[in-house]
TIVO-2410 file (N, C-alpha, C; in nm, 3 decimals):
# residues 82
REC num residu      c1      c2      c3 atome chaine
REC   1      M  -3.094   2.990   2.979     N      A
REC   1      M  -3.167   2.914   2.915    CA      A
REC   1      M  -3.115   2.879   2.773     C      A
REC   2      A  -3.091   2.986   2.680     N      A
REC   2      A  -3.046   2.963   2.558    CA      A
REC   2      A  -2.918   2.909   2.549     C      A
REC   3      R  -2.830   2.953   2.648     N      A
REC   3      R  -2.693   2.890   2.650    CA      A
REC   3      R  -2.700   2.734   2.668     C      A
REC   4      G  -2.787   2.695   2.763     N      A
REC   4      G  -2.800   2.539   2.773    CA      A
REC   4      G  -2.838   2.472   2.625     C      A
REC   5      W  -2.933   2.515   2.574     N      A
REC   5      W  -2.956   2.472   2.421    CA      A
REC   5      W  -2.826   2.481   2.345     C      A
REC   6      E  -2.779   2.593   2.332     N      A
REC   6      E  -2.632   2.618   2.254    CA      A
REC   6      E  -2.524   2.513   2.285     C      A
REC   7      S  -2.510   2.480   2.415     N      A
REC   7      S  -2.384   2.390   2.440    CA      A
REC   7      S  -2.454   2.255   2.410     C      A
REC   8      K  -2.574   2.205   2.414     N      A
REC   8      K  -2.604   2.077   2.391    CA      A
REC   8      K  -2.584   2.077   2.224     C      A
REC   9      S  -2.622   2.175   2.159     N      A
REC   9      S  -2.606   2.163   2.005    CA      A
REC   9      S  -2.449   2.138   1.955     C      A
REC  10      V  -2.377   2.217   2.050     N      A
REC  10      V  -2.227   2.198   2.022    CA      A
REC  10      V  -2.194   2.053   2.070     C      A
REC  11      E  -2.238   2.001   2.171     N      A
REC  11      E  -2.178   1.866   2.202    CA      A
REC  11      E  -2.243   1.769   2.083     C      A
REC  12      A  -2.380   1.805   2.055     N      A
REC  12      A  -2.422   1.706   1.945    CA      A
REC  12      A  -2.333   1.709   1.822     C      A
REC  13      Q  -2.277   1.835   1.782     N      A
REC  13      Q  -2.210   1.839   1.662    CA      A
REC  13      Q  -2.077   1.779   1.680     C      A
REC  14      M  -2.015   1.781   1.803     N      A
REC  14      M  -1.881   1.730   1.831    CA      A
REC  14      M  -1.910   1.564   1.813     C      A
REC  15      E  -2.019   1.528   1.892     N      A
REC  15      E  -2.034   1.378   1.878    CA      A
REC  15      E  -2.064   1.334   1.748     C      A
REC  16      D  -2.128   1.403   1.645     N      A
REC  16      D  -2.162   1.372   1.504    CA      A
REC  16      D  -2.021   1.357   1.441     C      A
REC  17      S  -1.932   1.463   1.477     N      A
REC  17      S  -1.809   1.466   1.406    CA      A
REC  17      S  -1.700   1.347   1.453     C      A
REC  18      R  -1.712   1.312   1.586     N      A
REC  18      R  -1.637   1.193   1.613    CA      A
REC  18      R  -1.693   1.058   1.543     C      A
REC  19      K  -1.825   1.041   1.526     N      A
REC  19      K  -1.867   0.924   1.463    CA      A
REC  19      K  -1.836   0.939   1.309     C      A
REC  20      E  -1.844   1.045   1.258     N      A
REC  20      E  -1.785   1.057   1.103    CA      A
REC  20      E  -1.645   1.022   1.083     C      A
REC  21      K  -1.570   1.081   1.186     N      A
REC  21      K  -1.423   1.040   1.170    CA      A
REC  21      K  -1.402   0.883   1.210     C      A
REC  22      Q  -1.482   0.843   1.271     N      A
REC  22      Q  -1.459   0.668   1.319    CA      A
REC  22      Q  -1.507   0.599   1.189     C      A
REC  23      A  -1.593   0.643   1.141     N      A
REC  23      A  -1.651   0.567   1.008    CA      A
REC  23      A  -1.576   0.604   0.886     C      A
REC  24      G  -1.522   0.727   0.872     N      A
REC  24      G  -1.413   0.756   0.786    CA      A
REC  24      G  -1.283   0.685   0.808     C      A
REC  25      G  -1.237   0.651   0.920     N      A
REC  25      G  -1.107   0.594   0.945    CA      A
REC  25      G  -1.127   0.454   0.902     C      A
REC  26      A  -1.236   0.381   0.903     N      A
REC  26      A  -1.250   0.234   0.853    CA      A
REC  26      A  -1.241   0.255   0.710     C      A
REC  27      R  -1.295   0.344   0.648     N      A
REC  27      R  -1.278   0.361   0.512    CA      A
REC  27      R  -1.134   0.393   0.473     C      A
REC  28      A  -1.070   0.481   0.542     N      A
REC  28      A  -0.943   0.508   0.524    CA      A
REC  28      A  -0.863   0.391   0.521     C      A
REC  29      G  -0.870   0.311   0.613     N      A
REC  29      G  -0.775   0.202   0.635    CA      A
REC  29      G  -0.796   0.110   0.532     C      A
REC  30      H  -0.904   0.092   0.454     N      A
REC  30      H  -0.910   0.014   0.321    CA      A
REC  30      H  -0.841   0.061   0.213     C      A
REC  31      G  -0.876   0.195   0.205     N      A
REC  31      G  -0.790   0.268   0.106    CA      A
REC  31      G  -0.649   0.267   0.117     C      A
REC  32      A  -0.599   0.282   0.247     N      A
REC  32      A  -0.459   0.257   0.273    CA      A
REC  32      A  -0.403   0.125   0.214     C      A
REC  33      A  -0.474   0.032   0.251     N      A
REC  33      A  -0.445  -0.129   0.207    CA      A
REC  33      A  -0.428  -0.105   0.083     C      A
REC  34      K  -0.524  -0.053  -0.006     N      A
REC  34      K  -0.524  -0.063  -0.146    CA      A
REC  34      K  -0.377   0.009  -0.203     C      A
REC  35      V  -0.359   0.121  -0.131     N      A
REC  35      V  -0.247   0.199  -0.182    CA      A
REC  35      V  -0.110   0.117  -0.157     C      A
REC  36      R  -0.096   0.044  -0.042     N      A
REC  36      R   0.007  -0.031  -0.008    CA      A
REC  36      R   0.026  -0.143  -0.118     C      A
REC  37      H  -0.101  -0.213  -0.132     N      A
REC  37      H  -0.075  -0.330  -0.228    CA      A
REC  37      H  -0.032  -0.279  -0.362     C      A
REC  38      S  -0.082  -0.159  -0.398     N      A
REC  38      S  -0.039  -0.100  -0.541    CA      A
REC  38      S   0.113  -0.073  -0.537     C      A
REC  39      R   0.159  -0.002  -0.429     N      A
REC  39      R   0.299   0.041  -0.424    CA      A
REC  39      R   0.381  -0.091  -0.435     C      A
REC  40      E   0.340  -0.195  -0.350     N      A
REC  40      E   0.425  -0.330  -0.348    CA      A
REC  40      E   0.425  -0.383  -0.499     C      A
REC  41      H   0.318  -0.387  -0.553     N      A
REC  41      H   0.314  -0.452  -0.685    CA      A
REC  41      H   0.412  -0.357  -0.780     C      A
REC  42      E   0.405  -0.237  -0.764     N      A
REC  42      E   0.489  -0.144  -0.840    CA      A
REC  42      E   0.644  -0.160  -0.814     C      A
REC  43      D   0.664  -0.186  -0.702     N      A
REC  43      D   0.810  -0.206  -0.664    CA      A
REC  43      D   0.851  -0.334  -0.729     C      A
REC  44      L   0.772  -0.436  -0.718     N      A
REC  44      L   0.816  -0.562  -0.766    CA      A
REC  44      L   0.841  -0.562  -0.928     C      A
REC  45      L   0.735  -0.492  -0.991     N      A
REC  45      L   0.753  -0.484  -1.131    CA      A
REC  45      L   0.878  -0.406  -1.166     C      A
REC  46      L   0.914  -0.298  -1.089     N      A
REC  46      L   1.043  -0.224  -1.124    CA      A
REC  46      L   1.169  -0.324  -1.085     C      A
REC  47      A   1.178  -0.400  -0.960     N      A
REC  47      A   1.268  -0.489  -0.968    CA      A
REC  47      A   1.283  -0.596  -1.064     C      A
REC  48      K   1.171  -0.641  -1.104     N      A
REC  48      K   1.181  -0.743  -1.206    CA      A
REC  48      K   1.236  -0.678  -1.349     C      A
REC  49      T   1.186  -0.551  -1.375     N      A
REC  49      T   1.245  -0.486  -1.490    CA      A
REC  49      T   1.420  -0.471  -1.474     C      A
REC  50      R   1.439  -0.445  -1.368     N      A
REC  50      R   1.603  -0.420  -1.344    CA      A
REC  50      R   1.673  -0.546  -1.363     C      A
REC  51      L   1.602  -0.652  -1.286     N      A
REC  51      L   1.696  -0.784  -1.285    CA      A
REC  51      L   1.703  -0.825  -1.434     C      A
REC  52      M   1.571  -0.826  -1.509     N      A
REC  52      M   1.597  -0.856  -1.654    CA      A
REC  52      M   1.682  -0.795  -1.736     C      A
REC  53      K   1.706  -0.645  -1.710     N      A
REC  53      K   1.813  -0.566  -1.768    CA      A
REC  53      K   1.947  -0.621  -1.718     C      A
REC  54      D   1.961  -0.638  -1.598     N      A
REC  54      D   2.087  -0.687  -1.559    CA      A
REC  54      D   2.137  -0.841  -1.595     C      A
REC  55      I   2.024  -0.908  -1.620     N      A
REC  55      I   2.069  -1.054  -1.682    CA      A
REC  55      I   2.097  -1.040  -1.823     C      A
REC  56      Q   2.051  -0.947  -1.906     N      A
REC  56      Q   2.092  -0.929  -2.047    CA      A
REC  56      Q   2.229  -0.875  -2.061     C      A
REC  57      T   2.273  -0.805  -1.956     N      A
REC  57      T   2.415  -0.725  -1.962    CA      A
REC  57      T   2.525  -0.790  -1.916     C      A
REC  58      T   2.500  -0.879  -1.811     N      A
REC  58      T   2.601  -0.949  -1.735    CA      A
REC  58      T   2.688  -1.061  -1.810     C      A
REC  59      E   2.800  -1.081  -1.801     N      A
REC  59      E   2.882  -1.188  -1.846    CA      A
REC  59      E   2.929  -1.276  -1.769     C      A
REC  60      N   2.909  -1.247  -1.645     N      A
REC  60      N   2.974  -1.354  -1.536    CA      A
REC  60      N   2.853  -1.463  -1.531     C      A
REC  61      P   2.883  -1.581  -1.541     N      A
REC  61      P   2.775  -1.693  -1.520    CA      A
REC  61      P   2.725  -1.717  -1.375     C      A
REC  62      R   2.803  -1.697  -1.282     N      A
REC  62      R   2.755  -1.712  -1.150    CA      A
REC  62      R   2.668  -1.603  -1.119     C      A
REC  63      Y   2.700  -1.462  -1.154     N      A
REC  63      Y   2.605  -1.370  -1.123    CA      A
REC  63      Y   2.482  -1.372  -1.195     C      A
REC  64      R   2.499  -1.400  -1.319     N      A
REC  64      R   2.365  -1.442  -1.389    CA      A
REC  64      R   2.261  -1.550  -1.331     C      A
REC  65      Q   2.333  -1.643  -1.274     N      A
REC  65      Q   2.257  -1.746  -1.227    CA      A
REC  65      Q   2.193  -1.674  -1.077     C      A
REC  66      F   2.260  -1.606  -1.002     N      A
REC  66      F   2.199  -1.539  -0.907    CA      A
REC  66      F   2.091  -1.443  -0.943     C      A
REC  67      L   2.113  -1.352  -1.052     N      A
REC  67      L   1.999  -1.291  -1.086    CA      A
REC  67      L   1.874  -1.361  -1.133     C      A
REC  68      E   1.899  -1.477  -1.182     N      A
REC  68      E   1.784  -1.559  -1.266    CA      A
REC  68      E   1.704  -1.601  -1.114     C      A
REC  69      T   1.761  -1.641  -1.020     N      A
REC  69      T   1.708  -1.700  -0.889    CA      A
REC  69      T   1.623  -1.583  -0.849     C      A
REC  70      S   1.688  -1.458  -0.839     N      A
REC  70      S   1.621  -1.349  -0.778    CA      A
REC  70      S   1.491  -1.313  -0.874     C      A
REC  71      L   1.527  -1.317  -0.997     N      A
REC  71      L   1.400  -1.289  -1.080    CA      A
REC  71      L   1.293  -1.400  -1.058     C      A
REC  72      A   1.320  -1.514  -1.056     N      A
REC  72      A   1.228  -1.611  -1.019    CA      A
REC  72      A   1.147  -1.579  -0.887     C      A
REC  73      A   1.206  -1.543  -0.782     N      A
REC  73      A   1.157  -1.503  -0.663    CA      A
REC  73      A   1.066  -1.382  -0.673     C      A
REC  74      V   1.110  -1.285  -0.730     N      A
REC  74      V   1.027  -1.154  -0.761    CA      A
REC  74      V   0.875  -1.208  -0.852     C      A
REC  75      E   0.909  -1.295  -0.958     N      A
REC  75      E   0.795  -1.331  -1.024    CA      A
REC  75      E   0.688  -1.411  -0.938     C      A
REC  76      K   0.746  -1.478  -0.847     N      A
REC  76      K   0.672  -1.577  -0.740    CA      A
REC  76      K   0.587  -1.476  -0.661     C      A
REC  77      Q   0.640  -1.368  -0.622     N      A
REC  77      Q   0.588  -1.269  -0.535    CA      A
REC  77      Q   0.473  -1.186  -0.608     C      A
REC  78      L   0.501  -1.168  -0.732     N      A
REC  78      L   0.403  -1.090  -0.804    CA      A
REC  78      L   0.280  -1.198  -0.830     C      A
REC  79      A   0.309  -1.308  -0.849     N      A
REC  79      A   0.195  -1.399  -0.855    CA      A
REC  79      A   0.112  -1.406  -0.734     C      A
REC  80      E   0.165  -1.415  -0.613     N      A
REC  80      E   0.100  -1.423  -0.485    CA      A
REC  80      E   0.029  -1.303  -0.458     C      A
REC  81      I   0.074  -1.169  -0.491     N      A
REC  81      I   0.004  -1.073  -0.436    CA      A
REC  81      I  -0.120  -1.036  -0.562     C      A
REC  82      D  -0.116  -1.088  -0.674     N      A
REC  82      D  -0.229  -1.061  -0.785    CA      A
REC  82      D  -0.336  -1.147  -0.757     C      A
***
């Protein structure tokens, strides 16, 4: 009889653990989206910095035009995600 109660207790603990993991998974998904957004924002800022540096150092007008177009696209993406 004691074994029956013990196994039910284990089953209840396992069920509680499953419920906690499911609830935690929903919260973790939200946290993962935040991290992804932050990483994307950081990547765009780094790209913007690099483009601005390249624009300042290039002497080729066609390449400068390309870099300026790329910079405008990066700035647009930054505005969209903020």
